SEDODREN-86791 format. One record per residue (C-alpha): residue number from 1; residue in one letter; chain; x, y, z. Coordinates in steps of 0.05 Angstrom, whole numbers. Example, Ala and Ser with C-alpha at 12.3 -4.5 7.8 and 13.67 -1.06 7.14 Angstrom:
2
{pt 1 'a' 'A' {246 -90 156}}
{pt 2 's' 'A' {273 -21 143}}
This chain:
362
{pt 1 'm' 'A' {7337 -231 3165}}
{pt 2 's' 'A' {7303 -272 3113}}
{pt 3 'y' 'A' {7244 -244 3074}}
{pt 4 'a' 'A' {7204 -301 3045}}
{pt 5 'i' 'A' {7166 -288 2980}}
{pt 6 'p' 'A' {7092 -307 2995}}
{pt 7 't' 'A' {7049 -342 2940}}
{pt 8 'g' 'A' {6994 -310 2903}}
{pt 9 'p' 'A' {6955 -318 2841}}
{pt 10 'l' 'A' {6974 -292 2772}}
{pt 11 'a' 'A' {7049 -306 2778}}
{pt 12 'n' 'A' {7035 -369 2826}}
{pt 13 'e' 'A' {7081 -327 2871}}
{pt 14 'l' 'A' {7051 -258 2874}}
{pt 15 'i' 'A' {7078 -202 2918}}
{pt 16 'i' 'A' {7026 -148 2927}}
{pt 17 's' 'A' {7060 -161 2961}}
{pt 18 'p' 'A' {7542 510 3205}}
{pt 19 's' 'A' {7571 488 3276}}
{pt 20 'a' 'A' {7536 441 3321}}
{pt 21 's' 'A' {7530 456 3393}}
{pt 22 'h' 'A' {7535 406 3452}}
{pt 23 'v' 'A' {7473 375 3484}}
{pt 24 'r' 'A' {7435 432 3519}}
{pt 25 'p' 'A' {7434 427 3595}}
{pt 26 't' 'A' {7364 449 3602}}
{pt 27 'a' 'A' {7310 403 3626}}
{pt 28 'e' 'A' {7265 421 3565}}
{pt 29 'i' 'A' {7291 435 3496}}
{pt 30 'p' 'A' {7242 480 3453}}
{pt 31 'a' 'A' {7238 453 3383}}
{pt 32 'k' 'A' {7264 499 3328}}
{pt 33 't' 'A' {7209 536 3296}}
{pt 34 'g' 'A' {7240 562 3232}}
{pt 35 'p' 'A' {7216 547 3165}}
{pt 36 'k' 'A' {7229 478 3141}}
{pt 37 'h' 'A' {7270 470 3080}}
{pt 38 'y' 'A' {7266 421 3023}}
{pt 39 'l' 'A' {7305 356 3039}}
{pt 40 'a' 'A' {7339 335 2977}}
{pt 41 'g' 'A' {7360 269 3001}}
{pt 42 'l' 'A' {7289 250 3023}}
{pt 43 'd' 'A' {7259 236 2955}}
{pt 44 'a' 'A' {7322 204 2933}}
{pt 45 'l' 'A' {7322 155 2987}}
{pt 46 'r' 'A' {7249 141 2978}}
{pt 47 'a' 'A' {7263 123 2906}}
{pt 48 'i' 'A' {7319 80 2921}}
{pt 49 'a' 'A' {7280 42 2973}}
{pt 50 'a' 'A' {7221 30 2928}}
{pt 51 'l' 'A' {7262 12 2868}}
{pt 52 's' 'A' {7300 -37 2913}}
{pt 53 'v' 'A' {7236 -72 2933}}
{pt 54 'c' 'A' {7209 -72 2863}}
{pt 55 'a' 'A' {7272 -103 2837}}
{pt 56 'y' 'A' {7276 -156 2893}}
{pt 57 'h' 'A' {7206 -176 2879}}
{pt 58 'c' 'A' {7208 -174 2802}}
{pt 59 't' 'A' {7270 -217 2798}}
{pt 60 'g' 'A' {7260 -259 2861}}
{pt 61 'g' 'A' {7198 -301 2843}}
{pt 62 'm' 'A' {7139 -254 2835}}
{pt 63 'l' 'A' {7146 -265 2761}}
{pt 64 'p' 'A' {7166 -339 2758}}
{pt 65 'k' 'A' {7163 -345 2682}}
{pt 66 'l' 'A' {7213 -291 2675}}
{pt 67 'm' 'A' {7262 -312 2733}}
{pt 68 'v' 'A' {7338 -316 2716}}
{pt 69 'p' 'A' {7381 -342 2775}}
{pt 70 'a' 'A' {7436 -290 2762}}
{pt 71 't' 'A' {7389 -231 2768}}
{pt 72 'k' 'A' {7352 -261 2828}}
{pt 73 'q' 'A' {7422 -267 2862}}
{pt 74 'a' 'A' {7440 -196 2841}}
{pt 75 'f' 'A' {7379 -164 2871}}
{pt 76 's' 'A' {7375 -211 2931}}
{pt 77 'y' 'A' {7383 -156 2982}}
{pt 78 'g' 'A' {7330 -111 2952}}
{pt 79 'y' 'A' {7286 -127 3011}}
{pt 80 'l' 'A' {7329 -78 3052}}
{pt 81 'g' 'A' {7291 -22 3017}}
{pt 82 'v' 'A' {7241 -31 3071}}
{pt 83 'd' 'A' {7292 -14 3125}}
{pt 84 'i' 'A' {7308 49 3088}}
{pt 85 'f' 'A' {7234 65 3090}}
{pt 86 'f' 'A' {7234 51 3167}}
{pt 87 'v' 'A' {7295 98 3178}}
{pt 88 'i' 'A' {7261 152 3136}}
{pt 89 's' 'A' {7195 148 3178}}
{pt 90 'g' 'A' {7237 154 3241}}
{pt 91 'f' 'A' {7262 221 3215}}
{pt 92 'i' 'A' {7201 249 3179}}
{pt 93 'i' 'A' {7146 234 3222}}
{pt 94 'p' 'A' {7172 271 3285}}
{pt 95 'y' 'A' {7203 326 3237}}
{pt 96 's' 'A' {7129 338 3212}}
{pt 97 'l' 'A' {7113 352 3287}}
{pt 98 'v' 'A' {7172 396 3306}}
{pt 99 'g' 'A' {7151 469 3316}}
{pt 100 'k' 'A' {7076 455 3318}}
{pt 101 'n' 'A' {7070 456 3394}}
{pt 102 'y' 'A' {7045 383 3393}}
{pt 103 'r' 'A' {7019 351 3455}}
{pt 104 'v' 'A' {6989 285 3471}}
{pt 105 'a' 'A' {6922 315 3477}}
{pt 106 'g' 'A' {6923 325 3398}}
{pt 107 'i' 'A' {6939 252 3384}}
{pt 108 'f' 'A' {6874 235 3353}}
{pt 109 'a' 'A' {6881 295 3303}}
{pt 110 'y' 'A' {6952 272 3287}}
{pt 111 'l' 'A' {6932 196 3277}}
{pt 112 'k' 'A' {6872 220 3237}}
{pt 113 'k' 'A' {6920 258 3186}}
{pt 114 'r' 'A' {6966 194 3182}}
{pt 115 'i' 'A' {6905 150 3169}}
{pt 116 'v' 'A' {6875 193 3114}}
{pt 117 'r' 'A' {6945 197 3082}}
{pt 118 'i' 'A' {6963 124 3088}}
{pt 119 't' 'A' {6900 79 3089}}
{pt 120 'p' 'A' {6856 98 3027}}
{pt 121 'p' 'A' {6911 83 2977}}
{pt 122 'a' 'A' {6929 16 3015}}
{pt 123 'y' 'A' {6855 -2 3014}}
{pt 124 'i' 'A' {6845 10 2941}}
{pt 125 's' 'A' {6909 -32 2926}}
{pt 126 'l' 'A' {6879 -87 2970}}
{pt 127 'l' 'A' {6813 -85 2928}}
{pt 128 'l' 'A' {6852 -89 2864}}
{pt 129 'i' 'A' {6887 -153 2892}}
{pt 130 'i' 'A' {6821 -185 2908}}
{pt 131 'g' 'A' {6794 -165 2841}}
{pt 132 'q' 'A' {6852 -200 2808}}
{pt 133 'w' 'A' {6840 -260 2848}}
{pt 134 'y' 'A' {6769 -260 2831}}
{pt 135 'f' 'A' {6785 -253 2758}}
{pt 136 'i' 'A' {6832 -311 2759}}
{pt 137 'd' 'A' {6784 -357 2796}}
{pt 138 't' 'A' {6727 -338 2747}}
{pt 139 'f' 'A' {6757 -339 2678}}
{pt 140 'i' 'A' {6825 -374 2686}}
{pt 141 'n' 'A' {6825 -427 2738}}
{pt 142 'h' 'A' {6750 -433 2751}}
{pt 143 'n' 'A' {6761 -465 2819}}
{pt 144 't' 'A' {6758 -404 2867}}
{pt 145 'r' 'A' {6826 -423 2890}}
{pt 146 'y' 'A' {6845 -353 2915}}
{pt 147 't' 'A' {6780 -323 2937}}
{pt 148 'g' 'A' {6749 -386 2964}}
{pt 149 'a' 'A' {6784 -381 3030}}
{pt 150 'l' 'A' {6774 -306 3044}}
{pt 151 's' 'A' {6729 -288 3102}}
{pt 152 'v' 'A' {6699 -223 3131}}
{pt 153 's' 'A' {6742 -231 3193}}
{pt 154 'q' 'A' {6807 -237 3151}}
{pt 155 'l' 'A' {6788 -177 3110}}
{pt 156 'v' 'A' {6776 -135 3173}}
{pt 157 'h' 'A' {6840 -155 3205}}
{pt 158 'n' 'A' {6878 -136 3142}}
{pt 159 'l' 'A' {6843 -68 3140}}
{pt 160 'i' 'A' {6862 -51 3210}}
{pt 161 'f' 'A' {6932 -80 3207}}
{pt 162 't' 'A' {6920 -133 3264}}
{pt 163 'i' 'A' {6939 -195 3224}}
{pt 164 'p' 'A' {7002 -211 3269}}
{pt 165 'f' 'A' {6955 -222 3328}}
{pt 166 't' 'A' {6911 -270 3291}}
{pt 167 'h' 'A' {6918 -334 3255}}
{pt 168 'y' 'A' {6900 -304 3187}}
{pt 169 'p' 'A' {6948 -289 3131}}
{pt 170 'w' 'A' {6958 -221 3099}}
{pt 171 'i' 'A' {6919 -212 3031}}
{pt 172 's' 'A' {6968 -160 3013}}
{pt 173 't' 'A' {7036 -181 3041}}
{pt 174 'l' 'A' {7064 -109 3039}}
{pt 175 'f' 'A' {7013 -92 3093}}
{pt 176 'w' 'A' {7061 -121 3146}}
{pt 177 't' 'A' {7102 -60 3135}}
{pt 178 'l' 'A' {7044 -12 3143}}
{pt 179 'a' 'A' {7024 -47 3207}}
{pt 180 'i' 'A' {7094 -31 3237}}
{pt 181 'e' 'A' {7087 38 3211}}
{pt 182 'f' 'A' {7024 53 3248}}
{pt 183 'q' 'A' {7054 23 3312}}
{pt 184 'f' 'A' {7109 76 3304}}
{pt 185 'y' 'A' {7059 129 3292}}
{pt 186 'l' 'A' {7025 114 3359}}
{pt 187 'f' 'A' {7093 109 3393}}
{pt 188 'i' 'A' {7114 178 3370}}
{pt 189 'g' 'A' {7043 204 3385}}
{pt 190 'l' 'A' {7049 184 3456}}
{pt 191 'l' 'A' {7126 199 3471}}
{pt 192 'f' 'A' {7143 256 3422}}
{pt 193 'h' 'A' {7151 308 3479}}
{pt 194 'y' 'A' {7200 263 3517}}
{pt 195 'l' 'A' {7238 242 3454}}
{pt 196 'f' 'A' {7245 309 3421}}
{pt 197 's' 'A' {7231 365 3471}}
{pt 198 'q' 'A' {7272 342 3528}}
{pt 199 'r' 'A' {7349 328 3536}}
{pt 200 'v' 'A' {7377 277 3487}}
{pt 201 'i' 'A' {7389 226 3544}}
{pt 202 'w' 'A' {7311 219 3543}}
{pt 203 'f' 'A' {7316 197 3473}}
{pt 204 'v' 'A' {7371 151 3484}}
{pt 205 's' 'A' {7342 120 3544}}
{pt 206 'i' 'A' {7270 109 3517}}
{pt 207 'l' 'A' {7295 81 3450}}
{pt 208 'g' 'A' {7348 38 3481}}
{pt 209 'l' 'A' {7295 9 3526}}
{pt 210 't' 'A' {7249 -1 3468}}
{pt 211 'v' 'A' {7301 -37 3428}}
{pt 212 'a' 'A' {7314 -80 3490}}
{pt 213 'a' 'A' {7241 -97 3497}}
{pt 214 's' 'A' {7244 -134 3430}}
{pt 215 'a' 'A' {7278 -190 3467}}
{pt 216 'l' 'A' {7223 -202 3515}}
{pt 217 'p' 'A' {7181 -267 3508}}
{pt 218 'g' 'A' {7116 -262 3471}}
{pt 219 't' 'A' {7136 -198 3431}}
{pt 220 'q' 'A' {7119 -203 3356}}
{pt 221 'p' 'A' {7181 -219 3316}}
{pt 222 'i' 'A' {7150 -175 3256}}
{pt 223 'g' 'A' {7131 -114 3295}}
{pt 224 'f' 'A' {7154 -42 3310}}
{pt 225 'l' 'A' {7198 -68 3369}}
{pt 226 'h' 'A' {7236 -114 3322}}
{pt 227 'y' 'A' {7253 -55 3278}}
{pt 228 's' 'A' {7258 -3 3331}}
{pt 229 's' 'A' {7333 11 3323}}
{pt 230 'l' 'A' {7321 34 3251}}
{pt 231 'f' 'A' {7267 83 3270}}
{pt 232 'a' 'A' {7317 109 3324}}
{pt 233 'l' 'A' {7367 118 3275}}
{pt 234 'g' 'A' {7320 163 3233}}
{pt 235 'g' 'A' {7303 200 3299}}
{pt 236 'l' 'A' {7379 210 3313}}
{pt 237 'a' 'A' {7384 244 3241}}
{pt 238 'l' 'A' {7333 293 3263}}
{pt 239 'l' 'A' {7369 309 3326}}
{pt 240 'w' 'A' {7432 318 3285}}
{pt 241 'q' 'A' {7394 366 3240}}
{pt 242 'q' 'A' {7368 406 3299}}
{pt 243 'q' 'A' {7441 411 3324}}
{pt 244 'r' 'A' {7423 381 3388}}
{pt 245 'l' 'A' {7487 339 3390}}
{pt 246 's' 'A' {7559 354 3379}}
{pt 247 'l' 'A' {7591 317 3319}}
{pt 248 'p' 'A' {7632 268 3367}}
{pt 249 'a' 'A' {7568 256 3409}}
{pt 250 'c' 'A' {7527 245 3347}}
{pt 251 'g' 'A' {7578 194 3321}}
{pt 252 'g' 'A' {7577 158 3385}}
{pt 253 'v' 'A' {7503 151 3391}}
{pt 254 'f' 'A' {7498 131 3320}}
{pt 255 'l' 'A' {7548 75 3334}}
{pt 256 'v' 'A' {7505 54 3396}}
{pt 257 'f' 'A' {7440 46 3354}}
{pt 258 'g' 'A' {7478 18 3295}}
{pt 259 'g' 'A' {7505 -35 3342}}
{pt 260 'l' 'A' {7431 -48 3366}}
{pt 261 'a' 'A' {7408 -53 3293}}
{pt 262 'y' 'A' {7464 -105 3282}}
{pt 263 'w' 'A' {7437 -144 3342}}
{pt 264 'q' 'A' {7365 -139 3318}}
{pt 265 'l' 'A' {7375 -144 3242}}
{pt 266 'g' 'A' {7442 -163 3222}}
{pt 267 'i' 'A' {7501 -126 3192}}
{pt 268 'y' 'A' {7474 -104 3126}}
{pt 269 'a' 'A' {7410 -73 3159}}
{pt 270 'a' 'A' {7457 -38 3211}}
{pt 271 'l' 'A' {7504 -7 3156}}
{pt 272 'l' 'A' {7444 12 3115}}
{pt 273 'g' 'A' {7408 43 3170}}
{pt 274 'i' 'A' {7468 87 3191}}
{pt 275 'g' 'A' {7483 103 3121}}
{pt 276 't' 'A' {7409 127 3109}}
{pt 277 'a' 'A' {7407 166 3170}}
{pt 278 'i' 'A' {7470 202 3148}}
{pt 279 'a' 'A' {7446 213 3077}}
{pt 280 'l' 'A' {7381 247 3102}}
{pt 281 'n' 'A' {7425 305 3124}}
{pt 282 'a' 'A' {7486 302 3081}}
{pt 283 'f' 'A' {7452 288 3015}}
{pt 284 't' 'A' {7443 362 2991}}
{pt 285 'f' 'A' {7435 360 2915}}
{pt 286 'r' 'A' {7374 343 2875}}
{pt 287 'i' 'A' {7371 286 2822}}
{pt 288 'p' 'A' {7310 296 2778}}
{pt 289 'v' 'A' {7294 226 2762}}
{pt 290 'l' 'A' {7302 205 2833}}
{pt 291 's' 'A' {7261 260 2858}}
{pt 292 'a' 'A' {7203 243 2811}}
{pt 293 'l' 'A' {7205 170 2831}}
{pt 294 'g' 'A' {7211 190 2904}}
{pt 295 'k' 'A' {7148 230 2896}}
{pt 296 'i' 'A' {7109 167 2877}}
{pt 297 's' 'A' {7148 117 2919}}
{pt 298 'y' 'A' {7087 100 2961}}
{pt 299 's' 'A' {7043 85 2901}}
{pt 300 'l' 'A' {7100 46 2871}}
{pt 301 'y' 'A' {7109 4 2933}}
{pt 302 'l' 'A' {7034 -9 2936}}
{pt 303 'a' 'A' {7021 -22 2863}}
{pt 304 'h' 'A' {7081 -49 2832}}
{pt 305 'g' 'A' {7062 -124 2848}}
{pt 306 'i' 'A' {6992 -125 2813}}
{pt 307 'i' 'A' {7018 -87 2754}}
{pt 308 'a' 'A' {7079 -124 2741}}
{pt 309 't' 'A' {7045 -191 2749}}
{pt 310 't' 'A' {6988 -175 2701}}
{pt 311 'a' 'A' {7040 -148 2653}}
{pt 312 'e' 'A' {7077 -213 2654}}
{pt 313 'f' 'A' {7012 -253 2644}}
{pt 314 'v' 'A' {7000 -215 2582}}
{pt 315 'm' 'A' {7071 -204 2554}}
{pt 316 'v' 'A' {7093 -278 2556}}
{pt 317 'k' 'A' {7036 -295 2508}}
{pt 318 'l' 'A' {7062 -244 2461}}
{pt 319 'l' 'A' {7135 -259 2469}}
{pt 320 'a' 'A' {7157 -329 2490}}
{pt 321 'p' 'A' {7209 -323 2547}}
{pt 322 's' 'A' {7253 -374 2514}}
{pt 323 't' 'A' {7322 -345 2532}}
{pt 324 'd' 'A' {7350 -308 2591}}
{pt 325 'a' 'A' {7358 -247 2544}}
{pt 326 'r' 'A' {7285 -246 2532}}
{pt 327 'k' 'A' {7268 -259 2602}}
{pt 328 'l' 'A' {7307 -198 2625}}
{pt 329 'a' 'A' {7278 -152 2572}}
{pt 330 'l' 'A' {7209 -174 2593}}
{pt 331 't' 'A' {7224 -164 2668}}
{pt 332 'a' 'A' {7250 -95 2651}}
{pt 333 'a' 'A' {7185 -79 2613}}
{pt 334 'c' 'A' {7144 -105 2671}}
{pt 335 'l' 'A' {7182 -59 2718}}
{pt 336 'l' 'A' {7174 1 2670}}
{pt 337 'l' 'A' {7101 -13 2665}}
{pt 338 'a' 'A' {7094 -18 2740}}
{pt 339 'i' 'A' {7129 52 2744}}
{pt 340 'g' 'A' {7082 82 2695}}
{pt 341 'g' 'A' {7020 49 2726}}
{pt 342 's' 'A' {7043 72 2795}}
{pt 343 'y' 'A' {7046 145 2766}}
{pt 344 'l' 'A' {6971 136 2748}}
{pt 345 'f' 'A' {6957 107 2817}}
{pt 346 'y' 'A' {6992 167 2849}}
{pt 347 't' 'A' {6956 219 2810}}
{pt 348 'f' 'A' {6887 190 2814}}
{pt 349 'v' 'A' {6890 154 2881}}
{pt 350 'e' 'A' {6943 176 2926}}
{pt 351 'k' 'A' {6949 249 2908}}
{pt 352 'p' 'A' {6878 266 2927}}
{pt 353 'f' 'A' {6885 241 2996}}
{pt 354 'l' 'A' {6951 270 3005}}
{pt 355 'r' 'A' {6916 338 2995}}
{pt 356 'l' 'A' {6861 320 3038}}
{pt 357 'a' 'A' {6911 299 3095}}
{pt 358 's' 'A' {6950 364 3087}}
{pt 359 'q' 'A' {6887 410 3098}}
{pt 360 'p' 'A' {6890 449 3164}}
{pt 361 'r' 'A' {6846 427 3219}}
{pt 362 'r' 'A' {6778 458 3227}}
């Protein structure tokens, strides 16, 4: 699948853009309620996903004055980091509900926690983008090129992630992935009991039908249905961890949904999806650097564009990008500044809402 790099202001092309048992024969499978352990692979995979997207953007047109064809080609598949995020969500969202006696009656409390966790940092990143546009229109271009077409309706649809159902463009092009995430949250909130508390055949049947539904006329090409095979692979990683499948059965179901991912998204997404699902359970050692980056991965995902493009705007005035070597050095500097700035974004923006979302219900 091709991921186009949309246009934007500062850079002219801104991206703000032990032994397993067989399936149990009982009608209902109670979720394991033991203490949840640290998943070493989770942060590492989040870091790899976020860095892949950042590298894809920083070398692929987001920083046009620093673009080098060779590095653009080298990181041209970095967009697949988004697919890693989708597999992770397919695992971690139901994982967070296992053992909590979740029922559909609690869907509003569940969705409230996801909204508090996800939307405030996203909204603040959106405000930063609009502020950048306004600064350019007022002090650089003087022609309201970017903010002139903004409307209240467009802003509202961006905030509630309904742009795919309108004629408006995204203000932050990263929000299309958040729209898919929230569609998945609703899907899990409604069907968690059937997917993870019943026999595995329910999981396979429901997710198989969901993937098939992506071929129906009128379904959104960019939506949860289109990426449902990746979320299914993440869910299978959870069933594997719960020892709900024997190893041969697990391998067979992985192949089925890997084949569906190939049908939906292509060979690279399918292989990466299977690899990510396996790594979630097989990756058992901690890499400090990746763990640290994984911790701030959401902030890095949200903020890298506005930080990197602002850094490019300033740095090319200090050091002319006259050679490929200079362009590569400046690109690396922009990426490092994006990581540093994203740490500050995590500390002062994301972390407070993360704590708020983690508070027990009253």
